N, C-alpha and C positions, 0 to 999 in steps of 0.2 A: 385516806387516799380515795379519790373519786374514780369510779370506773368510767371508761371511755364509752360514749354512746355507740351502739351497734349500727352499722350502716344499714339502710333499708333497701337491701338487695332482694329482689324477688327471685326465688329459685324456680326454674321451669324444668319440666321434663323435656327430653329431646323433641318429642312430637309437638309440644306446646311452643317450644322455641322455634321450630320450623314454621309452625302456623303464624307465629308473631312476625317472623322474618318475611313471610309471604304477604301478610297484611301490610307490613311496612313498604314492601316493594310495590304494592298496588294502592298506595296512599290510603290505607285503612278501609278500602271498599271490599266487603265480603264477596259481593257478586263478581267483582273483577278477579278475585282469587279463583273462584269457580271457573271463570271463562279464560283463565290464563293461557296465552298463546305460546308461552315459552316451554314447549314440550321437551326440549333438550336440556332443561335445567335439572340438576341432580336432585333437587328438592321437589320436583313436580309431582311424583307419586304420593308424597306425604303432605301436600299443600293444604288439604282439607282437615288436617289434624288427626288422621287415621293411618295406621300401618296397613298397606295393601296386602301384606303377606300373612296377616293374622286371619285365621278362619278359612284359609285356602284348602280346598278339597284335594287330597292326594290320591293317586291311583295306588293299587296294591304294590306295583313295582317300585314306585317312589318311596313308599313306606318301608319296603324291604331294604332299599338302598340306605335309608336313614338308619335302620336298625343295624345293618352291617357296619356302617361308619361309626355308630355309637359303640359297638362292641370292640372296634379297633382302637378307640380313644383310650389312652391310659388314664386311670383315675388317680388324682393326687392323694398322697397319704396324709391323713389328718393326725394332728398331735405331734 
């Protein structure tokens, strides 16, 4: 019995998929993606292939709110 050939589908991370969509929207022009005028697009903050929320500096109060929220979150039982 012969095995079926696997389809050549490229798996992308969500950020790379967004970047690819933005390049498609701008006809493959990287500079046009940078200069994109569609600021109301939900993909706009991610258009350069980076998450704008990573590396964000938080104040002490913001960190304490996250700690409090984390403590309230129930942890799932394993096993």
